[in-house]
N, C-alpha and C positions, 0 to 999 in steps of 0.2 A: 906262235898262236895258230891253232887249228880251227878253221871255219867249217862247220858241218851243217848241211841243210837237210832237214827232215821233212817228210810229208806224211801227215796223218789226217784221216777224215776229211780229205779234200782241201787241206789248207797247208801252205808251206811257210816255215818260219826259219830264219837263220839262227843258228846256235853258235855260241862262242864257248868251246869246251877244250880245255887242255888239262891243267892240273890246278886245283884250288885247295887252299889251306882250310881244313876243317878240324878244329880242336887240336891243332898241331900235327895232324896226320894228312898226308897228301892223298886226296881222292882222285883216282885216275879218271880219264874221260870215259873209259869203258865201264867203270862202275856207275857213273852218273847216267850213261846211256842205258844200261841195264835197268836201273831204277826208273828212268823215264819210260821205258817200254812197259814196265809193271804198272806205272800210273796210267798209261794209255789203256791197258787191259781193264782197269777199273771202269772205264767208260766205253768200252768197245761195243756194248749193246746199242749205244746211240748212233753208231755208224750205219745201222740197218733199219732204223725206225724214224718216223717223222714225229719228232718230239722236241719240246724245249730241252735245254741242257745246261751246260756249264762252261765257264772260262776258268782255267786252272793255271796257277803260277807257282813256281819254286825258284827261289833266289839263294845264291851263296855269295855273300859279300855284295858287290855291285854287279855280279854276273847273273844273267838270266839263264838258268839251267833248263827250265821247262816253262813254256808258255803256249798253251793250246786251247782251242775252242772245240767243244763237243756238242752236237745237237744243233737246234735251229734257233736263231734270233727272232724269226718271224715265220710262223707256220703257213700263213696265207700265201706268201710268195717264195718260200723255200730259201730264205736268206740264212746262211750258216753263221754260227757264232765264231768270231775270231777274237784275238786279244785286243782289238780296237773296238769291239762292240761295247756300247755304253749301257750298263745295267743300273736299275734302281738300287741304290746301296742300302736302303732302309737305315738301320741304326749305325751302320758304319759312317753315316753322315755326321754323327756327333763329334768325331775327332776333328773334322774340318770346321764345324762350328766352334769347337774349343780352340782351334788354330787361329781363327780370327780374333778371339779374345786374347790369346797369347801374343799376337801381333800388337794389339793395343797396349798390353802390359809392357811389352818390349819397348814401345815407343813412348812410354810414360803418360799415355792418355788416361789410363785407369790403373788402379792397383787391385790386386787380387782380394785383399781384405777390405776394400771400400764397401760401405753400405750401398745396396742397389739404389736406394732413394737419393743418394748423392748425385747420381747421373740420370735419374728417371723422375722428372718433376711430376708431382701430382699422385704419386703412389699412395694408396690408403695407409692409415697408421698401422694396421695389423701386419703390413709387409715391411715396416721399417727395421725390424731386427735382421732381415735377410741381407747377407753379404754376397758379393759376387762369388766368393769361394764356396758358399753354400750351394749355389746353383751348379757350379762346375762339378762338385763332388757329390751331388745328389743327396743333400742333407738339409734342404731348405724348409721342409714342412709344407710346401705347397701341394694341394691335392692334384692328382692327375686329371687333366681336363676331361677325358672321356668317361670319368666316373660321375660327372655332373651333367645336367640337362643341357642339350645342345640347342643353340638358336636356329640351327638348320634342320632340326628334326632328328639328327643322328650324327655320329662321328665316323662313319665308314668312308672308304675311299670314294664312294659314289655320291656322297652328300654335299660335296662342294664347299666344305668348311675351310677357313683360312687360319693363319697364325693369330691374327687379331681376334677372330672368333674364340679361339682357345684361351688366349690371354684375358680377354674381357670376361669370359665366363668364370675363370678362376678368380679374378679380382672381385667380381660380383658375389662370389661365394662368401667373401667377407671374413674368412678365418683360416688359420693354419691347422694342419693335422697334428703337428708337434712343434716344439720350440726348435728353431734352427740350430743344427749342430748336435742334437741329442739323439737322433736316429738316422739311419740310412734308408732311403726308399727310392727305388728306380722310378723315374718319372720324366716323360718327354717334355713336360711343361718347363722344366728347368732350362733346357736347351732352346726352347722357343723364346723364353725371356732373354737368354743370352744373345740369340740372333738379332732380336729387336734392339737390344742394348748396343750392339755393334753398329746397327743402322743409325741409331740416335747419335752416337758419338762420332761417327765418321761423316755424317751428312750424305751418305750414299745408301742405296738399297743394299740389303744383305747380299743379294745376288751379285751386284756390281762390285761390292767390296771384295767378295771372295774371288771374283774373276780377276780383278786388278792386282790383288795382293798374294794370291796363291796359284790359281790356275795358269795365268799368263806367265809369271816368273818361272814356273816349273815346266812350261810347255805342256801342260795337261789339257790338250786341245779337244779331248773327248769328255770333258767334265763340265758340269754346270749345275746350278741350283734350279730346280724345275718349278719356278714360280716367276712369271706365269707359266702354266703348263705348255710345253712346246713339243708337239708330236711330229713336227716337220723335220727334226734332226735325222739325217740319213743313217747314222749308226746307232740310233736309239733301239734298244732291245724291247720287244713286247713281252709282257709278263702273262703267265697262264695259271689257271687252276683247273681241276677236273670239274665237269658239270655235275648236276644234281644226281644223275644216274650213274656217274663214274664211267660213262661210255665214250667220252671225248674230251679234248682240251677246249676250254673257252678262255677268251681274253680277260685278264684281270685289269679292268680299266682304272686308271688313276685320275680322278676328277676333282680331288681336293688339293689345292696348291699350298699345302702347309710345308714348313721347313724348320730347320734348327735341330729337331730331334731326328729328322729323316729328310727326305725330299731332294737329295743330291743324286745325280747320275754320274757314273764314271766307268772307265774301262780298266781291264787288267793292266795294259801297258801304262796307263796313267797312274794307277796305284803303285806300280813298280817305281815310277818317277817319284811319287810321294814318299814311298818307303825309303828310297835312297836319300832324299832331302832330309828326312827326319832322323835317320840312323847312320848314314854312310858319309855323304859329302857335306851335310849340314848347309844346304844351299840357302836356307832362310835364316841362317845364323846359329851358332852354337848356343847362344842364350835362348833362342826360340826352342831348340830341342830340349834344353834343360827344363824350361817351363812346362813343355808338353808332357814330359815324363815324370814330373814331380808328383809325389803323393803328399797327403796332409792328414794329420790326425785330428779327430774331433771327439766329442763325448759319447762315442759309440765304438764298438770293436772293429768295424770295417775300415781298414786303412790302406787298401791296395788299389784304389782307384787313382787314375791319372787324368789327363785332359782328354776325355772321350776314349780312354784306353784303360785296360786293367792289367795289373801285374799278377801273374799266376804261376802255375807249374804244370808241366807235362812229363810224366814218367820221372819225376824228381828233378827235372831241369827247369830253371826259370823261364818264363815266357812273358810276352807283352801281347795282348790280344783284344779283339772285340768281335761281336757277333751282331748280325742284323737279320730280322725276319719281319715280313709284312705280307700283305695280300699279293700272292703270286711271286714272292721274293724270298731268297735265302742267301745270306752272305757271311763270310768269315775271313778274318785276317789275323795271322799269328806270327810272331817273331821269336826265335830262340837265340837270345843275345850271346850266350856262351859258345854257340856253334856258328854264329854269324850267318844264320839261315832264316828264311822267311817263306811263308806259304799264303796263297790267296785263293779263295774259292768264291765265285759269283754264279748264282743260279737264277734262272728266270721262271721257276715254278715253285710254288709255296712249300711243297714237300721235298724240296731239293736237299735238305738236311746237310748244309755245307759244313757245319762243325764236325759231324761224324765222318763225312767224306774226307775232310782235311786231316783228321786224326788217322784215318786209314792210310792216307798218303805219307804222313809223318812216320808211321810204323814201317812202311816200306823203306823209307830213306834212312831212318835211325836204326832199325832192327833187321833190315834186309828181308822183311816178311811181305 
């Protein structure tokens, strides 16, 4: 085994590169090194500017082929982004919310097709047709919370709303938009209900349950549910947007401690650990991974959702992916199971366009472009 140390943009990372099996073809260390240099070139402009940036990862099997930070985690003190910098994951958080549900299913505490009302006393009658599966697979019929009037005057990151605000607003709306299972509709409220269900059934806060059952067992030491909001974490990345005149970066403050559909912070290195646990070494159990990746059919045509993940294709190849976007945040994670490869992009500015950046990286790796 050859150990190669590379230094780019002021940060050093140990690489383990020799020969890796990719679709039955041995990819040499020199090929991966050339591709890695091409990836560096995509972000080279960030080496000469004071700007927010990216944390970029590429894995083959359980080997980390590329893990680099580009740009600044905090513009005010010049802190560079590294693979241990913890980003707001936005909707990448959903797969971790789903993971807590999968753990309860694995332990026999709940069943996927249980009515939500079986485990949530006092739910109004109009919600009784909703099953846990309807929440997981985005087919519950619940209206999205931010389409309704907010008790805090608004639903922005600066309005200070909570998960309970969102849930109570939806309950008070008093009706579903459609019969559960008959349509698919992306809605964060589904995963906010799931997070609170986990708290109800475990007797712990959602944050504590996630910490004890996912982050600690997987040594994800730079991961947490940001409720209450904790700005004291040393490796917390600051998010940014352009100001009104597009003349400078300004901080995108997160003042609303909601979670479930978003609200988690994590680092590239921790997401690599998560990827390996889900797809490679099954550290949380093979049954857990099976639950997480399972799809389910309903009375509508969309049947490629999994537990906070989506089965798709890229250039004709199967993928498993998810994307996040929020105020000052862009994130993307994708796996190509047939090639046993995965890519992660985390960005701390809202126009970071992580999906398109990742696809550009994938073209370099897959097509040599």
